[in-house]
Phi, psi and omega in degrees: 000130179250125178254128178239127181268121183274174184299325181278002177097346179288155183246131175254138182251136177226150185285334182214179179304149185218142177270167176299323177298316178293323176297317179302321178297322179289340180263004178080018185246016186303323183275339183254347182291138179237331182209174169223151176252117185245115183052040176086357182252126178285133183213173179293154174294336180288348182303132174281127186270139178261157182297136181091357180291141172266120190232135173237128177275129182254138173257177181296338181277351181290131178306327183287347184271345191294315181297322179290323175304314181292322178294317177296325179291329173296319176294323176300315178301316181299317180291323176300314179297313180299327179290319182275327182235088191295334182272358178296142177257137181276135173250259182227159181211084180274173173273160174237185182302318182240007183184241186193167164217168175217137179259139179228153168257120187230165183285335182209161174298148174287140177267164172304323178296323179297319181296318175303315183291324177296316178298318177302318179293321176301318181290326175298317182292327175297314179300327180288343178051059182276147179285147165271104184269121182269123182238126172258129187210168174290155178301322182292321175301319180294320177298319180298319181298312184289325176297318179296336178260007181059035180264081190293329182292319179292323176298320180294318178301314181299319181297335180272357180269133183276338183292147177280336181242138181229165178247131177234138174256135185238129168245115186052243183255016178257122176259130180233118179296122185190141176285337183082195358281174177220163173298158181293328184206163183292331181297334180280353180286338181075192183243011183274057178221163178205135173280127190254319186192170171226155179208172175279154177208176178233148176297124180063018176073014186253118184294345177274357178256187186302137172283137184231166172253124179256123178253125183257151174210166172237155183209142181219173182282342183209161178295327180295315178297321177299314181295321178297324181296315183288330171299315177297322176297319178295321181289322179297321178297322179292329183266003184308122186295334178290321178290311179297321179303324177284314183302321183264005176057049183268314188197169166210164177228147180211167189291342179297340176213080186297134178077014178239154188252135169261101181278128175273173186307313184290321178293322179291327175297315174303314181300311183296322181294317177296317178299315181296323176298311179295320179302315181296324181291317183287329175298318178295336182265007173093014178276143173253126185274140180230176175216131184234163185299154177274336185235128185225160182292145180306328188298323178296319181290329176291318184291323180286341180100350181293327182297316178297317188270339196226002192295332180292343177257012182255144173272118187244144178219160180239125181280171176299338179275006179061032168266130178274122182238158180224140169293134187292131174270347178203168190259343193304315179300328179294323181288328175297324180298320179290317179301323182287349181281350181241156169271109188259129177265160175302336180288339181279346184268146005283147180249112186256113184242124185240153176204138166272083191270128180280121185235158179222132177221136179284114172250137178308141182303327181289344179269349185290138183210093178049221177285342188286332179217105186233171176257335176243125186206164178240132180259141169273073194266150173204155180225132182251117176267122186209178176270169178303322185287345182266357183301316183294311184294322178290326174293320176297319179296317179295315183298323177296320176298312182297314180303313181298317179295313180301316180298315179300323182277002173099015181242100181274342190242125172209159175230171190232138173250135173257111181261117184260194193300131178276165180300320178255117188208165174253152177097155183283163177298324181297318178297315181293323175302313184293316180297317181290320178297317180296316183289325178295317177300316180298321180294320180293319179285346174266010176062038178264125176268098189249159171247152181280140179233078192301135172077007188250015179287168175292163184291346183250356180176162178289161180211156169260132179245125183259120186249116177281152171242123185270185186292344177261009179080011180274150183262137179224113176283117184236293181283157178207149170223124187234136178259123188231114171263351193272305187298319178303322179289318182295327186257016169064041177270133182220157166229163180263121182288173179296335182270000178088007180269163175269140180215144177286133175287164167273144182242119176262114173272129180212147172214149178263308179273327189088240174279126175304314183301311182297317183293326175293324173301316178297316178298319180299317181286325178300316185260001184053030180088351182263082186286155169305150189303322184294335187258342186301137177302317174243119185267327183218137166244129175265114188240139182258151176268325182219159180299336181297340184261005185299313183294321178295321180294320178294326177292319176300317179303314181301316182294322178295314182291328178295336176265010176085013180275138177276100187233154174226164181239142178234097178248026179292158181276070178230157175298145181297327180295325179290317179297317181298314181297317182295319180283337172292320176299323179279002174059039175284129185301315189228141178234126174260121183250131177232127169246195181298320183297311182296320180300321182288320188268354181076029179239172171220153172266119182261122178255124175231095186068234181271354183264146174213143180221153175260127180225161169295158180301314184296320180294319180295318178297315180296321178298315180292320177302318179295316185281342180256007183294134176298133180303144175081009177078013180286156179258000000 
């Protein structure tokens, strides 16, 4: 007797072994089932179920099925290419955030016409409803199959596998090495996919190895989701921070300094305003701001452990004195140096030290992307030196700070990942056990609903990663809180306990925004350049209708600037309709319009979007001051 426990807790009894597909048929899901989840693991419907298994039958609409749908569609792409281009060699084909890609070795690059033909062939294969046949065989059998087909990349992959038995999925005469799982047949993949582009790639990402052609595609559970994806793409293109950055004259980037930003006046104003806002919030929370050197001796990085773990990403130089120095990629070792200059008592803790620290990390040129991925950046960085007993309260305090800042900046939604110990790390297992336990307790008491992110912690400690969701539903990992028992010990940091003994403090690494540059890129795209009035680089433009109002306009400008408003005047000899349209394109929040009548009466017409009112100059200035005030009373 075989007993199977269903998702709702009911138990089904069977006389003999049964597959996932057969179970689906007994539940009336035979035509819609695509996978099954057995004891929490997604697997093929062909899997034989054992007694006592907890089983859930998945349809194409199940969230757990989406990644497999994309993986199966990547295999479909591979078979379509092999059908059309017989000499193409298969490399690898993983899933991506919204779809998949597959790498091929071909005689020539794929053309746009080739991609159209490939997609048409994929759709034909879906209509043919061909089975994904799962084959288990010895590694040598698989090598023989691929050698006979001159598939050298698959042979190389197989030779690197230690298992004696491997799994291959077969569509018609195309064999693809894969652990699975996959949908039962091509017909169940549906038609909500599209081949999007091709590009060059290298085998194993190594430019010294074979050049490949990478074909990308997207895939979803329904046509509606596919259409929504392309709508989001169109909206994202309109909001692209690189495009808006040029249109609003905020910044530019160029090859003379790859991965670095040339901030223009308006962009730097935006930058300073955001920095001042963060500065005011952290000062209210008890942080003391410091500033540390950008270039430091190699010996510090060796002692901290960063040289071993991170040196390939550091910019290194050698002075005339033959000292090897490095531009700092992070601020934490420098903050320990400041901490170590004082004799710190337990009464002084927690000690909250903040810095808008300028850091540099070598990112491959192909990974650079506007403000989102740079080589030179500033972190809104801080380190909290505290006792073990203070970890929970300091985490709660930080989470309250972070929530308030995100909400003010227009992000009401974020989620949290708990990243635990990575394979390569510093510190003993006992230290990591304590750090992870402490951070997990702190996260729970801070009311954080987190998901586990195994193996992704820093080399010195576990961390919480705060991921924002923007107006287009995209995820951005920005904030972080890391618990570190390792660096304070490595860098000889001590405080004096109540009993008069020396003890290493715990070091909490934390940031709210992360990289200032990246966060400004996110803000530009979140607001499409139409920033809240308090954050806008130019808050008011005073524009004249006639030359008779020029003197009055300059006086209004003076009053606005005297009250701290970022204002400009437009007294050009142009029609007011032209000026209004131009400043609307520049996304200036408020426009003060003066003609001869307003100049004579001491009034202005205030335009805020589509609304306009006539006010006295003093009332209009007071109204703008109120509406442009930095949140939280910051200056």
